C-alpha positions as YAML, in Angstrom:
chain: A
units: angstrom
residues:
- id: 1
  name: MET
  ca: [55.76, 49.97, 48.88]
- id: 2
  name: VAL
  ca: [59.16, 51.67, 48.83]
- id: 3
  name: THR
  ca: [60.51, 52.60, 52.22]
- id: 4
  name: LYS
  ca: [62.51, 55.81, 52.17]
- id: 5
  name: GLU
  ca: [65.56, 55.70, 54.39]
- id: 6
  name: LEU
  ca: [65.83, 58.42, 56.97]
- id: 7
  name: PRO
  ca: [68.99, 60.50, 56.90]
- id: 8
  name: PRO
  ca: [71.45, 59.77, 59.67]
- id: 9
  name: PRO
  ca: [70.89, 61.94, 62.74]
- id: 10
  name: ARG
  ca: [73.05, 64.98, 63.02]
- id: 11
  name: LYS
  ca: [75.48, 65.14, 65.87]
- id: 12
  name: ALA
  ca: [74.07, 66.99, 68.85]
- id: 13
  name: ILE
  ca: [75.64, 70.35, 69.61]
- id: 14
  name: GLY
  ca: [76.61, 70.90, 73.23]
- id: 15
  name: ILE
  ca: [78.21, 73.72, 75.17]
- id: 16
  name: ASP
  ca: [81.76, 72.82, 74.12]
- id: 17
  name: GLN
  ca: [80.75, 72.87, 70.45]
- id: 18
  name: LEU
  ca: [78.96, 76.21, 70.89]
- id: 19
  name: ILE
  ca: [82.07, 77.70, 72.47]
- id: 20
  name: ALA
  ca: [84.20, 76.40, 69.58]
- id: 21
  name: ILE
  ca: [81.77, 77.90, 67.04]
- id: 22
  name: ALA
  ca: [81.80, 81.26, 68.84]
- id: 23
  name: ASP
  ca: [85.62, 81.26, 69.00]
- id: 24
  name: ARG
  ca: [85.84, 80.48, 65.28]
- id: 25
  name: ALA
  ca: [83.31, 83.21, 64.39]
- id: 26
  name: GLU
  ca: [85.18, 85.85, 66.38]
- id: 27
  name: ALA
  ca: [88.53, 84.87, 64.88]
- id: 28
  name: THR
  ca: [87.09, 84.93, 61.36]
- id: 29
  name: LEU
  ca: [85.49, 88.34, 61.93]
- id: 30
  name: ALA
  ca: [88.74, 89.78, 63.25]
- id: 31
  name: GLN
  ca: [90.67, 88.41, 60.28]
- id: 32
  name: LEU
  ca: [88.13, 89.78, 57.80]
- id: 33
  name: ARG
  ca: [88.31, 93.19, 59.45]
- id: 34
  name: ASP
  ca: [92.11, 93.24, 59.25]
- id: 35
  name: ASP
  ca: [92.11, 92.02, 55.62]
- id: 36
  name: LEU
  ca: [89.57, 94.63, 54.50]
- id: 37
  name: LEU
  ca: [91.35, 97.46, 56.29]
- id: 38
  name: GLU
  ca: [94.90, 96.56, 55.20]
- id: 39
  name: PRO
  ca: [97.58, 97.78, 55.49]
- id: 40
  name: TRP
  ca: [96.32, 99.11, 58.84]
- id: 41
  name: PRO
  ca: [94.40, 97.09, 61.42]
- id: 42
  name: ARG
  ca: [92.54, 100.27, 62.30]
- id: 43
  name: LYS
  ca: [90.41, 102.45, 60.08]
- id: 44
  name: MET
  ca: [91.76, 105.63, 58.53]
- id: 45
  name: ALA
  ca: [89.83, 108.85, 57.98]
- id: 46
  name: PRO
  ca: [89.11, 109.65, 54.32]
- id: 47
  name: MET
  ca: [90.50, 112.50, 52.23]
- id: 48
  name: LEU
  ca: [87.91, 115.02, 51.07]
- id: 49
  name: THR
  ca: [87.93, 116.65, 47.65]
- id: 50
  name: ALA
  ca: [87.55, 120.40, 47.19]
- id: 51
  name: SER
  ca: [84.12, 119.75, 45.69]
- id: 52
  name: ARG
  ca: [83.02, 117.88, 48.79]
- id: 53
  name: VAL
  ca: [84.34, 120.61, 51.12]
- id: 54
  name: ALA
  ca: [82.59, 123.27, 49.01]
- id: 55
  name: LYS
  ca: [79.33, 121.36, 49.30]
- id: 56
  name: LEU
  ca: [79.68, 121.10, 53.08]
- id: 57
  name: CYS
  ca: [80.51, 124.80, 53.31]
- id: 58
  name: LYS
  ca: [77.57, 125.62, 51.01]
- id: 59
  name: ILE
  ca: [79.77, 127.66, 48.69]
- id: 60
  name: GLU
  ca: [80.99, 127.28, 45.10]
- id: 61
  name: ARG
  ca: [84.02, 125.11, 44.38]
- id: 62
  name: THR
  ca: [85.84, 128.12, 42.88]
- id: 63
  name: GLN
  ca: [85.50, 129.85, 46.26]
- id: 64
  name: ILE
  ca: [87.53, 127.05, 47.84]
- id: 65
  name: GLN
  ca: [90.39, 127.77, 45.45]
- id: 66
  name: TYR
  ca: [90.16, 131.49, 46.22]
- id: 67
  name: LEU
  ca: [90.17, 130.95, 50.00]
- id: 68
  name: CYS
  ca: [93.19, 128.67, 49.69]
- id: 69
  name: THR
  ca: [95.20, 131.24, 47.72]
- id: 70
  name: ARG
  ca: [94.36, 134.92, 47.33]
- id: 71
  name: GLY
  ca: [91.79, 134.96, 50.15]
- id: 72
  name: ASN
  ca: [94.15, 133.31, 52.62]
- id: 73
  name: LYS
  ca: [96.38, 136.28, 53.48]
- id: 74
  name: LYS
  ca: [96.25, 135.52, 57.21]
- id: 75
  name: GLY
  ca: [97.00, 131.84, 56.63]
- id: 76
  name: GLU
  ca: [93.80, 130.78, 58.42]
- id: 77
  name: TYR
  ca: [92.55, 128.35, 55.81]
- id: 78
  name: PRO
  ca: [94.27, 124.98, 55.30]
- id: 79
  name: THR
  ca: [95.40, 124.66, 51.70]
- id: 80
  name: GLY
  ca: [95.20, 120.88, 51.35]
- id: 81
  name: THR
  ca: [97.20, 119.00, 48.73]
- id: 82
  name: LEU
  ca: [97.17, 119.64, 45.00]
- id: 83
  name: THR
  ca: [96.58, 116.56, 42.83]
- id: 84
  name: GLY
  ca: [95.99, 115.85, 39.15]
- id: 85
  name: ASN
  ca: [98.54, 118.24, 37.58]
- id: 86
  name: GLY
  ca: [97.69, 120.83, 40.21]
- id: 87
  name: ARG
  ca: [94.09, 121.18, 39.04]
- id: 88
  name: ASN
  ca: [92.45, 119.38, 41.97]
- id: 89
  name: ARG
  ca: [92.78, 119.84, 45.69]
- id: 90
  name: GLU
  ca: [92.27, 117.34, 48.52]
- id: 91
  name: PHE
  ca: [92.02, 117.88, 52.25]
- id: 92
  name: THR
  ca: [92.57, 115.59, 55.20]
- id: 93
  name: LEU
  ca: [89.51, 115.24, 57.41]
- id: 94
  name: ALA
  ca: [91.09, 117.50, 60.05]
- id: 95
  name: GLU
  ca: [91.87, 120.13, 57.40]
- id: 96
  name: ALA
  ca: [88.34, 119.90, 56.01]
- id: 97
  name: GLN
  ca: [86.84, 120.35, 59.48]
- id: 98
  name: GLN
  ca: [89.03, 123.41, 60.08]
- id: 99
  name: PHE
  ca: [88.02, 124.84, 56.70]
- id: 100
  name: ILE
  ca: [84.34, 124.25, 57.48]
- id: 101
  name: ARG
  ca: [84.61, 125.93, 60.88]
- id: 102
  name: LEU
  ca: [86.00, 129.05, 59.17]
- id: 103
  name: ALA
  ca: [83.92, 129.18, 55.99]
- id: 104
  name: ALA
  ca: [80.61, 127.43, 56.69]
- id: 105
  name: PRO
  ca: [77.43, 129.08, 58.01]
- id: 106
  name: TYR
  ca: [77.02, 126.54, 60.82]
- id: 107
  name: LYS
  ca: [76.62, 127.99, 64.28]
- id: 108
  name: ARG
  ca: [78.78, 126.86, 67.18]
- id: 109
  name: ARG
  ca: [77.61, 125.90, 70.64]
- id: 110
  name: PRO
  ca: [76.68, 129.16, 72.38]
- id: 111
  name: GLU
  ca: [78.68, 130.19, 75.42]
- id: 112
  name: GLY
  ca: [77.00, 128.85, 78.53]
- id: 113
  name: ALA
  ca: [75.11, 126.08, 76.74]
- id: 114
  name: LEU
  ca: [75.74, 122.45, 77.60]
- id: 115
  name: GLY
  ca: [76.29, 119.62, 75.14]
- id: 116
  name: LEU
  ca: [73.17, 117.80, 73.97]
- id: 117
  name: ALA
  ca: [72.60, 114.05, 74.22]
- id: 118
  name: MET
  ca: [70.71, 112.45, 71.36]
- id: 119
  name: ALA
  ca: [69.41, 108.86, 71.35]
- id: 120
  name: ILE
  ca: [68.92, 106.94, 68.11]
- id: 121
  name: GLY
  ca: [66.18, 104.44, 68.89]
- id: 122
  name: ASN
  ca: [63.76, 101.88, 67.49]
- id: 123
  name: PHE
  ca: [62.47, 98.53, 68.76]
- id: 124
  name: LYS
  ca: [62.79, 96.76, 65.45]
- id: 125
  name: GLY
  ca: [66.04, 95.49, 64.01]
- id: 126
  name: GLY
  ca: [67.13, 96.20, 60.45]
- id: 127
  name: VAL
  ca: [65.73, 99.73, 60.32]
- id: 128
  name: GLY
  ca: [69.08, 101.48, 59.89]
- id: 129
  name: LYS
  ca: [69.52, 102.50, 63.54]
- id: 130
  name: THR
  ca: [73.26, 101.91, 63.72]
- id: 131
  name: THR
  ca: [73.88, 103.26, 60.21]
- id: 132
  name: SER
  ca: [72.03, 106.42, 61.21]
- id: 133
  name: ALA
  ca: [73.77, 106.75, 64.60]
- id: 134
  name: VAL
  ca: [77.30, 106.60, 63.20]
- id: 135
  name: ALA
  ca: [76.46, 108.75, 60.17]
- id: 136
  name: ILE
  ca: [74.86, 111.42, 62.37]
- id: 137
  name: ALA
  ca: [77.88, 111.44, 64.68]
- id: 138
  name: GLN
  ca: [80.32, 111.75, 61.76]
- id: 139
  name: GLY
  ca: [78.13, 114.23, 59.91]
- id: 140
  name: LEU
  ca: [77.91, 116.57, 62.90]
- id: 141
  name: THR
  ca: [81.71, 116.77, 63.05]
- id: 142
  name: LEU
  ca: [81.47, 118.14, 59.51]
- id: 143
  name: HIS
  ca: [79.37, 120.95, 60.98]
- id: 144
  name: GLY
  ca: [82.26, 121.85, 63.27]
- id: 145
  name: HIS
  ca: [81.05, 120.01, 66.37]
- id: 146
  name: LYS
  ca: [83.01, 117.92, 68.86]
- id: 147
  name: VAL
  ca: [81.04, 114.67, 69.14]
- id: 148
  name: LEU
  ca: [80.97, 111.62, 71.40]
- id: 149
  name: LEU
  ca: [79.38, 108.39, 70.11]
- id: 150
  name: ILE
  ca: [78.21, 105.95, 72.81]
- id: 151
  name: ASP
  ca: [77.35, 102.39, 71.79]
- id: 152
  name: LEU
  ca: [74.80, 100.92, 74.21]
- id: 153
  name: ASP
  ca: [73.64, 98.08, 71.97]
- id: 154
  name: PRO
  ca: [75.04, 94.69, 73.13]
- id: 155
  name: GLN
  ca: [75.24, 93.69, 69.45]
- id: 156
  name: ALA
  ca: [77.91, 96.41, 69.18]
- id: 157
  name: SER
  ca: [77.38, 97.23, 65.50]
- id: 158
  name: SER
  ca: [78.47, 100.85, 65.96]
- id: 159
  name: THR
  ca: [81.63, 99.58, 67.64]
- id: 160
  name: THR
  ca: [82.29, 97.37, 64.61]
- id: 161
  name: LEU
  ca: [81.82, 100.31, 62.22]
- id: 162
  name: MET
  ca: [84.32, 102.27, 64.31]
- id: 163
  name: GLY
  ca: [86.91, 99.58, 63.56]
- id: 164
  name: TYR
  ca: [86.73, 97.29, 66.59]
- id: 165
  name: VAL
  ca: [85.69, 93.63, 66.79]
- id: 166
  name: PRO
  ca: [83.53, 93.66, 69.93]
- id: 167
  name: THR
  ca: [84.27, 90.51, 71.92]
- id: 168
  name: PRO
  ca: [88.00, 89.92, 71.52]
- id: 169
  name: GLU
  ca: [88.93, 93.62, 71.42]
- id: 170
  name: VAL
  ca: [86.35, 95.20, 73.75]
- id: 171
  name: THR
  ca: [86.14, 94.06, 77.36]
- id: 172
  name: GLU
  ca: [83.41, 94.83, 79.85]
- id: 173
  name: GLU
  ca: [85.71, 97.38, 81.54]
- id: 174
  name: MET
  ca: [85.82, 99.42, 78.30]
- id: 175
  name: THR
  ca: [82.01, 99.81, 78.15]
- id: 176
  name: VAL
  ca: [79.48, 101.64, 80.33]
- id: 177
  name: MET
  ca: [79.20, 98.62, 82.64]
- id: 178
  name: PRO
  ca: [81.64, 99.87, 85.33]
- id: 179
  name: LEU
  ca: [79.40, 102.94, 85.57]
- id: 180
  name: VAL
  ca: [76.31, 100.73, 85.81]
- id: 181
  name: TYR
  ca: [77.99, 98.71, 88.56]
- id: 182
  name: GLU
  ca: [78.75, 101.99, 90.38]
- id: 183
  name: GLU
  ca: [82.49, 101.40, 90.11]
- id: 184
  name: GLN
  ca: [83.01, 104.68, 88.20]
- id: 185
  name: PRO
  ca: [81.49, 108.13, 88.89]
- id: 186
  name: ASP
  ca: [81.27, 109.22, 85.24]
- id: 187
  name: LEU
  ca: [82.08, 108.03, 81.72]
- id: 188
  name: ASN
  ca: [85.49, 109.61, 81.19]
- id: 189
  name: TYR
  ca: [87.24, 106.30, 81.90]
- id: 190
  name: ALA
  ca: [85.64, 104.66, 78.84]
- id: 191
  name: ILE
  ca: [86.14, 107.36, 76.19]
- id: 192
  name: LEU
  ca: [88.37, 106.32, 73.30]
- id: 193
  name: PRO
  ca: [89.70, 108.47, 70.44]
- id: 194
  name: SER
  ca: [88.54, 107.25, 67.04]
- id: 195
  name: TYR
  ca: [90.02, 107.26, 63.55]
- id: 196
  name: TRP
  ca: [87.60, 110.11, 62.71]
- id: 197
  name: ASP
  ca: [88.81, 113.55, 63.82]
- id: 198
  name: ASN
  ca: [86.68, 115.26, 66.49]
- id: 199
  name: LEU
  ca: [84.73, 112.05, 67.12]
- id: 200
  name: ASP
  ca: [85.42, 110.04, 70.28]
- id: 201
  name: PHE
  ca: [83.47, 106.95, 71.24]
- id: 202
  name: ILE
  ca: [82.59, 104.51, 73.98]
- id: 203
  name: PRO
  ca: [82.44, 100.94, 72.67]
- id: 204
  name: ALA
  ca: [80.02, 98.11, 73.41]
- id: 205
  name: CYS
  ca: [80.21, 94.33, 73.67]
- id: 206
  name: PRO
  ca: [77.76, 91.58, 74.65]
- id: 207
  name: ALA
  ca: [78.59, 92.18, 78.33]
- id: 208
  name: LEU
  ca: [76.04, 95.02, 78.17]
- id: 209
  name: PHE
  ca: [73.30, 92.38, 78.44]
- id: 210
  name: GLY
  ca: [74.32, 92.24, 82.10]
- id: 211
  name: ALA
  ca: [72.87, 95.70, 82.73]
- id: 212
  name: ASP
  ca: [69.33, 94.41, 82.38]
- id: 213
  name: PHE
  ca: [69.99, 91.82, 85.07]
- id: 214
  name: TYR
  ca: [71.93, 94.05, 87.46]
- id: 215
  name: LEU
  ca: [69.69, 97.14, 87.37]
- id: 216
  name: PRO
  ca: [66.35, 95.47, 88.26]
- id: 217
  name: ASN
  ca: [68.08, 93.44, 90.97]
- id: 218
  name: ARG
  ca: [69.63, 96.62, 92.37]
- id: 219
  name: GLN
  ca: [66.26, 98.38, 92.22]
- id: 220
  name: SER
  ca: [64.47, 95.54, 94.04]
- id: 221
  name: LYS
  ca: [66.99, 95.62, 96.89]
- id: 222
  name: ASP
  ca: [66.81, 99.40, 97.31]
- id: 223
  name: PRO
  ca: [63.42, 101.03, 96.62]
- id: 224
  name: ASN
  ca: [65.08, 104.45, 96.71]
- id: 225
  name: TYR
  ca: [67.48, 103.52, 93.91]
- id: 226
  name: GLN
  ca: [66.71, 105.22, 90.59]
- id: 227
  name: PHE
  ca: [67.94, 103.04, 87.74]
- id: 228
  name: TRP
  ca: [66.69, 105.54, 85.18]
- id: 229
  name: GLN
  ca: [69.19, 108.12, 86.47]
- id: 230
  name: VAL
  ca: [72.30, 105.94, 86.00]
- id: 231
  name: LEU
  ca: [73.43, 107.58, 82.74]
- id: 232
  name: GLU
  ca: [72.08, 111.06, 83.47]
- id: 233
  name: ARG
  ca: [74.20, 111.30, 86.62]
- id: 234
  name: ALA
  ca: [77.28, 110.58, 84.49]
- id: 235
  name: MET
  ca: [76.49, 113.07, 81.75]
- id: 236
  name: GLY
  ca: [77.60, 116.26, 83.52]
- id: 237
  name: PRO
  ca: [81.33, 116.19, 82.72]
- id: 238
  name: ILE
  ca: [80.87, 115.05, 79.12]
- id: 239
  name: ARG
  ca: [78.14, 117.61, 78.40]
- id: 240
  name: GLU
  ca: [80.78, 120.26, 79.05]
- id: 241
  name: LYS
  ca: [83.41, 118.47, 76.97]
- id: 242
  name: TYR
  ca: [81.34, 117.63, 73.86]
- id: 243
  name: ASP
  ca: [78.87, 119.61, 71.78]
- id: 244
  name: VAL
  ca: [76.78, 116.56, 70.93]
- id: 245
  name: ILE
  ca: [76.57, 113.05, 72.41]
- id: 246
  name: VAL
  ca: [75.05, 110.50, 70.03]
- id: 247
  name: ILE
  ca: [73.81, 107.25, 71.61]
- id: 248
  name: ASP
  ca: [73.12, 104.04, 69.68]
- id: 249
  name: THR
  ca: [70.48, 102.44, 71.90]
- id: 250
  name: PRO
  ca: [69.50, 98.80, 72.54]
- id: 251
  name: PRO
  ca: [66.45, 97.73, 70.48]
- id: 252
  name: SER
  ca: [64.18, 97.56, 73.54]
- id: 253
  name: LEU
  ca: [62.75, 99.56, 76.41]
- id: 254
  name: ALA
  ca: [64.52, 97.53, 79.08]
- id: 255
  name: TYR
  ca: [66.42, 99.07, 81.99]
- id: 256
  name: LEU
  ca: [69.57, 100.28, 80.22]
- id: 257
  name: ALA
  ca: [67.57, 101.68, 77.29]
- id: 258
  name: THR
  ca: [65.23, 103.49, 79.68]
- id: 259
  name: SER
  ca: [68.20, 105.08, 81.44]
- id: 260
  name: CYS
  ca: [69.54, 106.13, 78.04]
- id: 261
  name: PHE
  ca: [66.29, 107.80, 76.98]
- id: 262
  name: MET
  ca: [66.00, 109.57, 80.33]
- id: 263
  name: SER
  ca: [69.46, 111.07, 79.84]
- id: 264
  name: SER
  ca: [68.76, 112.21, 76.27]
- id: 265
  name: ASP
  ca: [67.65, 115.66, 75.15]
- id: 266
  name: GLY
  ca: [66.56, 114.48, 71.72]
- id: 267
  name: LEU
  ca: [65.34, 111.30, 70.06]
- id: 268
  name: ILE
  ca: [65.88, 110.26, 66.44]
- id: 269
  name: VAL
  ca: [63.79, 107.36, 65.13]
- id: 270
  name: PRO
  ca: [64.77, 105.80, 61.77]
- id: 271
  name: LEU
  ca: [61.68, 104.23, 60.22]
- id: 272
  name: PRO
  ca: [61.53, 102.34, 56.90]
- id: 273
  name: PRO
  ca: [58.25, 102.88, 55.01]
- id: 274
  name: GLU
  ca: [57.29, 99.20, 55.28]
- id: 275
  name: THR
  ca: [54.05, 97.87, 56.79]
- id: 276
  name: LEU
  ca: [55.66, 95.84, 59.59]
- id: 277
  name: ASP
  ca: [58.03, 98.66, 60.50]
- id: 278
  name: TYR
  ca: [55.15, 101.13, 60.61]
- id: 279
  name: ALA
  ca: [53.16, 98.78, 62.86]
- id: 280
  name: SER
  ca: [56.21, 98.37, 65.11]
- id: 281
  name: SER
  ca: [56.56, 102.16, 65.41]
- id: 282
  name: ALA
  ca: [53.06, 102.36, 66.89]
- id: 283
  name: SER
  ca: [54.09, 99.82, 69.53]
- id: 284
  name: PHE
  ca: [57.31, 101.75, 70.17]
- id: 285
  name: PHE
  ca: [55.55, 105.03, 70.89]
- id: 286
  name: ARG
  ca: [52.81, 103.36, 72.96]
- id: 287
  name: GLN
  ca: [55.32, 101.61, 75.22]
- id: 288
  name: PHE
  ca: [57.46, 104.74, 75.28]
- id: 289
  name: ALA
  ca: [54.53, 106.88, 76.42]
- id: 290
  name: ASP
  ca: [53.33, 104.28, 78.96]
- id: 291
  name: LEU
  ca: [56.83, 104.00, 80.45]
- id: 292
  name: PHE
  ca: [57.21, 107.73, 81.05]
- id: 293
  name: LYS
  ca: [53.61, 108.01, 82.30]
- id: 294
  name: ALA
  ca: [54.32, 105.24, 84.85]
- id: 295
  name: LEU
  ca: [57.51, 106.96, 86.02]
- id: 296
  name: ALA
  ca: [55.62, 110.24, 86.34]
- id: 297
  name: ASP
  ca: [52.76, 108.68, 88.31]
- id: 298
  name: ASP
  ca: [54.78, 106.35, 90.53]
- id: 299
  name: ARG
  ca: [57.98, 108.33, 91.07]
- id: 300
  name: ASP
  ca: [56.99, 111.87, 90.10]
- id: 301
  name: VAL
  ca: [59.61, 111.79, 87.34]
- id: 302
  name: GLN
  ca: [59.20, 114.56, 84.78]
- id: 303
  name: LYS
  ca: [60.74, 114.21, 81.32]
- id: 304
  name: GLU
  ca: [60.72, 116.47, 78.28]
- id: 305
  name: PHE
  ca: [62.53, 116.05, 74.99]
- id: 306
  name: ALA
  ca: [63.83, 119.12, 73.22]
- id: 307
  name: PHE
  ca: [62.98, 117.34, 69.96]
- id: 308
  name: ILE
  ca: [61.83, 114.01, 68.58]
- id: 309
  name: SER
  ca: [62.31, 113.35, 64.86]
- id: 310
  name: ILE
  ca: [61.38, 110.44, 62.64]
- id: 311
  name: PHE
  ca: [63.37, 109.99, 59.44]
- id: 312
  name: LEU
  ca: [62.30, 107.57, 56.74]
- id: 313
  name: SER
  ca: [65.12, 105.07, 56.21]
- id: 314
  name: LYS
  ca: [65.86, 102.41, 53.60]
- id: 315
  name: VAL
  ca: [63.42, 104.11, 51.23]
- id: 316
  name: LYS
  ca: [62.93, 102.20, 47.97]
- id: 317
  name: PRO
  ca: [62.16, 104.62, 45.14]
- id: 318
  name: ARG
  ca: [59.45, 103.98, 42.60]
- id: 319
  name: VAL
  ca: [57.71, 101.31, 44.71]
- id: 320
  name: ASP
  ca: [53.95, 101.71, 45.11]
- id: 321
  name: ALA
  ca: [53.91, 100.12, 48.58]
- id: 322
  name: THR
  ca: [56.53, 102.61, 49.75]
- id: 323
  name: ASP
  ca: [54.31, 105.53, 48.75]
- id: 324
  name: VAL
  ca: [51.31, 104.02, 50.55]
- id: 325
  name: VAL
  ca: [53.15, 103.43, 53.84]
- id: 326
  name: ARG
  ca: [54.84, 106.84, 53.56]
- id: 327
  name: SER
  ca: [51.37, 108.41, 53.48]
- id: 328
  name: TRP
  ca: [50.38, 106.44, 56.61]
- id: 329
  name: ILE
  ca: [53.47, 107.69, 58.41]
- id: 330
  name: GLN
  ca: [52.82, 111.28, 57.30]
- id: 331
  name: GLN
  ca: [49.26, 111.08, 58.65]
- id: 332
  name: THR
  ca: [50.35, 109.48, 61.93]
- id: 333
  name: TYR
  ca: [53.42, 111.58, 62.75]
- id: 334
  name: PRO
  ca: [52.96, 114.93, 60.96]
- id: 335
  name: GLU
  ca: [54.74, 116.93, 63.68]
- id: 336
  name: LEU
  ca: [57.66, 114.49, 63.96]
- id: 337
  name: LEU
  ca: [58.47, 113.45, 60.40]
- id: 338
  name: GLY
  ca: [61.65, 114.93, 58.97]
- id: 339
  name: ARG
  ca: [61.94, 116.11, 55.39]
- id: 340
  name: ALA
  ca: [65.09, 114.08, 54.61]
- id: 341
  name: GLU
  ca: [64.70, 110.48, 53.49]
- id: 342
  name: ILE
  ca: [67.51, 107.93, 53.58]
- id: 343
  name: GLN
  ca: [67.55, 105.91, 50.38]
- id: 344
  name: ASP
  ca: [67.92, 102.14, 50.23]
- id: 345
  name: SER
  ca: [71.27, 102.31, 48.47]
- id: 346
  name: ASP
  ca: [73.96, 99.89, 47.36]
- id: 347
  name: VAL
  ca: [76.49, 102.55, 48.40]
- id: 348
  name: VAL
  ca: [75.48, 102.11, 52.05]
- id: 349
  name: LYS
  ca: [75.30, 98.30, 51.81]
- id: 350
  name: ASN
  ca: [78.66, 97.98, 50.10]
- id: 351
  name: ALA
  ca: [80.29, 100.31, 52.60]
- id: 352
  name: ALA
  ca: [78.95, 98.29, 55.55]
- id: 353
  name: ALA
  ca: [80.20, 95.08, 53.93]
- id: 354
  name: GLU
  ca: [83.70, 96.56, 54.12]
- id: 355
  name: PHE
  ca: [83.33, 97.81, 57.73]
- id: 356
  name: LYS
  ca: [82.87, 101.36, 56.40]
- id: 357
  name: THR
  ca: [80.27, 104.08, 56.86]
- id: 358
  name: ILE
  ca: [78.66, 106.23, 54.20]
- id: 359
  name: TYR
  ca: [81.02, 109.08, 55.13]
- id: 360
  name: ASP
  ca: [84.07, 106.82, 54.84]
- id: 361
  name: VAL
  ca: [83.44, 106.45, 51.09]
- id: 362
  name: GLN
  ca: [82.64, 110.10, 50.36]
- id: 363
  name: ALA
  ca: [86.06, 110.67, 48.80]
- id: 364
  name: LEU
  ca: [85.50, 108.00, 46.15]
- id: 365
  name: GLY
  ca: [83.36, 110.22, 43.96]
- id: 366
  name: GLN
  ca: [80.16, 108.42, 45.00]
- id: 367
  name: TYR
  ca: [78.21, 111.62, 45.58]
- id: 368
  name: SER
  ca: [74.98, 109.77, 45.10]
- id: 369
  name: ARG
  ca: [71.57, 110.54, 46.50]
- id: 370
  name: ALA
  ca: [72.54, 108.31, 49.41]
- id: 371
  name: ILE
  ca: [75.21, 110.72, 50.64]
- id: 372
  name: ASP
  ca: [73.00, 113.71, 49.81]
- id: 373
  name: SER
  ca: [70.17, 112.25, 51.92]
- id: 374
  name: PHE
  ca: [72.45, 111.69, 54.92]
- id: 375
  name: ASP
  ca: [73.74, 115.26, 54.57]
- id: 376
  name: ALA
  ca: [70.14, 116.51, 54.47]
- id: 377
  name: MET
  ca: [69.26, 114.53, 57.62]
- id: 378
  name: VAL
  ca: [72.28, 115.93, 59.48]
- id: 379
  name: ASP
  ca: [71.34, 119.45, 58.34]
- id: 380
  name: GLU
  ca: [67.86, 119.03, 59.84]
- id: 381
  name: ILE
  ca: [69.26, 117.66, 63.07]
- id: 382
  name: GLU
  ca: [71.66, 120.62, 63.23]
- id: 383
  name: GLY
  ca: [68.61, 122.88, 63.21]
- id: 384
  name: HIS
  ca: [67.07, 120.93, 66.11]
- id: 385
  name: ILE
  ca: [70.33, 121.21, 68.05]
- id: 386
  name: GLN
  ca: [70.53, 124.97, 67.57]
- id: 387
  name: GLY
  ca: [66.90, 125.32, 68.67]
- id: 388
  name: ALA
  ca: [67.55, 123.21, 71.76]
- id: 389
  name: TRP
  ca: [70.54, 125.35, 72.72]
- id: 390
  name: ALA
  ca: [68.48, 128.51, 72.31]
- id: 391
  name: ALA
  ca: [65.74, 127.05, 74.52]
- id: 392
  name: GLN
  ca: [68.33, 125.96, 77.08]
- id: 393
  name: LEU
  ca: [69.79, 129.47, 77.36]
- id: 394
  name: LEU
  ca: [66.32, 131.05, 77.51]
- id: 395
  name: LYS
  ca: [65.36, 128.77, 80.38]
- id: 396
  name: GLU
  ca: [68.53, 129.69, 82.25]
- id: 397
  name: LYS
  ca: [67.83, 133.38, 81.68]
- id: 398
  name: GLU
  ca: [64.27, 133.07, 82.96]
- id: 399
  name: LYS
  ca: [65.50, 131.15, 85.99]
- id: 400
  name: ALA
  ca: [68.07, 133.84, 86.76]
- id: 401
  name: ASN
  ca: [65.41, 136.57, 86.50]
- id: 402
  name: VAL
  ca: [63.14, 134.73, 88.94]
- id: 403
  name: GLU
  ca: [65.97, 134.37, 91.44]
...
């Protein structure tokens, strides 16, 4: 009988080793970010071609040329930069946004309406939540809106896509935590400008895990405390400052996430047409409904959403299983399911691998179905936003008539 020798035991890993591993990982991530974004340690907004601007304005490319020359007698339209022997035209992001505000059919925030907060949520990881959150925020700026992106996920993936490495570059004081700890009255202290014109953001880092320890402890000590109102109480000043507030939520229904949903006017749920993701969505909506029912029964808390939309994400074309699960989702959520579908695309994956978003690479000629699908999703959300503003003004009018 041959006795097989056991391999030597591996060295146990203690706290000091874990700290060393974490330090090495953070340093490597920071170096990779800087290498991929050279020669700048921060991201730069892309240039947009005339074709891309025309598509966003929903006009012909030849109309862009006309508006830049003969139709620009008042000098309102930015003229961009001529390239390729003067045959092509490119615009900076700021120029493109100005052009869109003048030429596109998008409606602005009505006078008297407040900015809308929109949560991007799902329990399950890997569904495209962060990809959707950042893309929606960037896409809405291309509709002429001033947008704030708030990262509430301790994993801080949105923060990374905005060009920051969470732990070494983002401290607890830069996140929503000082607000949670009642050290700040609103969120203005945490707002940072981003590399993307008309998009500001509030970063995240793992310190956000502390909210789900602090809030229940605070609630237990003071029965009159309302943890679910923490973010809503801070929204007033920024609702006046921004047209839309996009929130990347934690993948849970814990205390911070609950406060986020309570402060949101709309909810966007990315959902891949996969069996496990579909099953998880049923759990999400059950717990979601039970949570708000409990708050209504126990605390007489009333909550309405102006809109809730599900968008299929990471859709794999020409896969039989995808079609089957899509049909389940259509039957289950007919009133919530959006028309746009986000494709499972190498364009998105490759962009993320380089710390970029789908809209960062739009100037590279990759006008694939991936970018088209994100544009279509943002267009649908724009419609929800306009409807919510109309309802908001109608409610104010009815209230004034009663008084």
